[in-house]
ZAGU-972356 format. One record per residue (C-alpha): residue in one letter; x, y, z; residue number from 1. Coordinates in steps of 0.25 Angstrom, whole numbers, plus 5000, padded with zeros to 4 digits. Each point is the difference from the previous one (the first is absolute). Layout:
BEGIN
A|X|Y|Z|NUM
...
***
This chain:
BEGIN
X|5065|5021|5035|1
X|4997|5006|4987|2
X|4996|5014|4998|3
X|4986|5002|4994|4
X|5005|5004|4987|5
X|5010|4988|4999|6
X|4988|4991|5004|7
X|4991|5006|4990|8
X|5011|4998|4989|9
X|5002|4986|5004|10
X|4985|4997|5000|11
X|4998|5006|4986|12
X|5012|4992|4995|13
X|4994|4987|5006|14
X|4986|5003|4995|15
X|5005|5003|4986|16
X|5008|4987|5000|17
X|4988|4992|5005|18
X|4992|5006|4989|19
X|5010|4997|4989|20
X|5000|4985|5005|21
X|4985|4999|4999|22
X|4996|5000|5014|23
X|4985|5004|5002|24
X|5002|5004|5015|25
X|5010|5001|5010|26
X|5001|5001|5015|27
X|5009|5012|5004|28
X|5005|4999|5014|29
X|5003|5014|5005|30
X|4999|4998|5015|31
X|4991|5008|5010|32
X|5011|5008|5007|33
X|5008|4998|5012|34
X|4992|5010|5009|35
X|4987|4992|4998|36
X|4993|5012|4995|37
X|5002|4998|4985|38
X|5013|5004|4994|39
X|5004|5010|4989|40
X|5003|4989|4990|41
X|4987|4993|5001|42
X|4992|5013|4999|43
X|5009|5006|4988|44
X|5000|4987|4992|45
X|4985|4998|5001|46
X|4998|5014|4996|47
X|5009|4998|4988|48
X|4992|4987|4997|49
X|4986|5007|5002|50
X|5005|5011|4990|51
X|5004|4989|4990|52
X|4987|4993|5001|53
X|4993|5013|4998|54
X|5008|5003|4988|55
X|4998|4986|4994|56
X|5015|4995|5001|57
X|4995|4989|5009|58
X|4986|4994|5001|59
X|4998|5001|5015|60
X|5007|5000|5013|61
X|4995|4992|5012|62
X|5006|5005|5013|63
X|5003|4989|5010|64
X|4989|5004|5010|65
X|4990|4998|4988|66
X|5006|4987|4996|67
X|4988|4992|5004|68
X|4988|4992|4994|69
X|4990|5011|5003|70
X|5008|5010|4991|71
X|4994|5001|4986|72
X|5014|5002|4993|73
X|5006|4988|5008|74
X|4988|4991|4997|75
X|5001|5004|4985|76
X|5015|4996|5000|77
X|4997|4987|5007|78
X|4990|4997|4990|79
X|5010|5001|4989|80
X|5012|4994|5008|81
X|4994|4990|5010|82
X|5015|4996|5004|83
X|5001|5014|5008|84
X|4989|4994|5010|85
X|5012|4993|5006|86
X|5008|5013|5003|87
X|5004|5000|5014|88
X|4996|5015|5002|89
X|4986|4999|4994|90
X|4990|5004|5011|91
X|5011|5004|5010|92
X|4999|5015|4999|93
X|5015|5001|4997|94
X|5003|5014|4998|95
X|5014|4997|4996|96
X|4996|4995|4986|97
X|4993|5004|4988|98
X|4995|4992|4988|99
X|5003|5007|4987|100
X|4991|4995|4988|101
X|5005|5003|4986|102
***
Protein backbone atom coordinates (compact mmCIF):
# COMPACT_ATOMS: atom_id res chain seq x y z
CA UNK A 1 0.00 0.00 0.00
CA UNK A 2 1.53 3.32 -1.03
CA UNK A 3 1.70 6.33 1.25
CA UNK A 4 -0.50 9.29 0.37
CA UNK A 5 2.50 11.23 -0.92
CA UNK A 6 3.73 8.34 -3.08
CA UNK A 7 0.23 7.84 -4.48
CA UNK A 8 -0.08 11.58 -5.19
CA UNK A 9 3.25 11.59 -7.06
CA UNK A 10 2.23 8.54 -9.09
CA UNK A 11 -1.15 10.07 -9.89
CA UNK A 12 0.45 13.32 -11.05
CA UNK A 13 2.94 11.39 -13.20
CA UNK A 14 0.21 9.27 -14.80
CA UNK A 15 -2.05 12.28 -15.43
CA UNK A 16 0.85 14.18 -17.02
CA UNK A 17 1.54 11.15 -19.23
CA UNK A 18 -2.13 10.88 -20.25
CA UNK A 19 -2.24 14.59 -21.06
CA UNK A 20 0.95 14.33 -23.17
CA UNK A 21 -0.58 11.40 -25.07
CA UNK A 22 -3.62 13.51 -25.90
CA UNK A 23 -6.24 11.87 -23.69
CA UNK A 24 -9.25 14.10 -22.96
CA UNK A 25 -10.34 12.25 -19.82
CA UNK A 26 -9.19 9.32 -17.69
CA UNK A 27 -10.68 7.14 -14.98
CA UNK A 28 -8.50 7.08 -11.90
CA UNK A 29 -8.89 4.01 -9.70
CA UNK A 30 -7.79 5.01 -6.20
CA UNK A 31 -9.90 2.62 -4.16
CA UNK A 32 -12.25 3.44 -1.33
CA UNK A 33 -10.28 2.20 1.64
CA UNK A 34 -10.16 -1.12 3.40
CA UNK A 35 -12.12 0.12 6.42
CA UNK A 36 -15.23 0.76 4.34
CA UNK A 37 -15.32 4.33 5.64
CA UNK A 38 -13.25 5.92 2.88
CA UNK A 39 -9.48 5.80 2.98
CA UNK A 40 -6.84 8.49 3.14
CA UNK A 41 -5.76 7.91 -0.47
CA UNK A 42 -9.22 8.62 -1.85
CA UNK A 43 -9.69 11.69 0.34
CA UNK A 44 -6.28 13.21 -0.33
CA UNK A 45 -6.13 12.42 -4.05
CA UNK A 46 -9.56 13.92 -4.60
CA UNK A 47 -8.53 16.97 -2.59
CA UNK A 48 -5.52 17.37 -4.91
CA UNK A 49 -7.74 16.96 -7.96
CA UNK A 50 -10.31 19.48 -6.71
CA UNK A 51 -7.50 21.99 -6.19
CA UNK A 52 -6.21 21.28 -9.72
CA UNK A 53 -9.70 21.87 -11.12
CA UNK A 54 -10.03 25.10 -9.16
CA UNK A 55 -6.63 26.29 -10.41
CA UNK A 56 -7.43 25.27 -13.98
CA UNK A 57 -4.75 22.61 -14.49
CA UNK A 58 -7.56 20.12 -15.18
CA UNK A 59 -10.99 21.00 -16.56
CA UNK A 60 -13.02 19.01 -14.06
CA UNK A 61 -13.18 16.17 -11.57
CA UNK A 62 -16.11 13.80 -11.28
CA UNK A 63 -16.03 11.75 -8.08
CA UNK A 64 -17.26 8.19 -8.48
CA UNK A 65 -20.39 8.86 -6.44
CA UNK A 66 -21.28 11.63 -8.93
CA UNK A 67 -20.48 9.55 -12.04
CA UNK A 68 -24.12 9.23 -13.12
CA UNK A 69 -26.34 10.52 -15.91
CA UNK A 70 -28.10 13.04 -13.67
CA UNK A 71 -24.81 14.84 -12.86
CA UNK A 72 -24.30 17.91 -15.06
CA UNK A 73 -20.54 17.43 -15.51
CA UNK A 74 -20.99 13.73 -16.28
CA UNK A 75 -23.70 14.49 -18.82
CA UNK A 76 -21.48 17.08 -20.49
CA UNK A 77 -18.63 14.55 -20.81
CA UNK A 78 -20.99 11.90 -22.19
CA UNK A 79 -22.28 14.34 -24.79
CA UNK A 80 -18.71 14.89 -26.02
CA UNK A 81 -17.61 11.26 -25.70
CA UNK A 82 -20.60 8.88 -25.96
CA UNK A 83 -18.32 5.83 -25.71
CA UNK A 84 -18.01 6.59 -21.98
CA UNK A 85 -21.66 5.53 -21.61
CA UNK A 86 -20.35 1.95 -21.68
CA UNK A 87 -18.13 2.50 -18.62
CA UNK A 88 -18.87 -0.20 -16.06
CA UNK A 89 -18.84 2.28 -13.14
CA UNK A 90 -21.33 4.74 -14.62
CA UNK A 91 -24.29 5.04 -12.27
CA UNK A 92 -22.87 2.58 -9.73
CA UNK A 93 -21.91 5.04 -6.97
CA UNK A 94 -18.36 3.66 -6.98
CA UNK A 95 -16.45 5.84 -4.51
CA UNK A 96 -13.24 4.05 -5.46
CA UNK A 97 -12.88 5.87 -8.80
CA UNK A 98 -12.67 9.43 -10.06
CA UNK A 99 -13.01 10.78 -13.59
CA UNK A 100 -10.46 13.46 -14.51
CA UNK A 101 -11.22 15.70 -17.49
CA UNK A 102 -8.36 17.57 -19.15
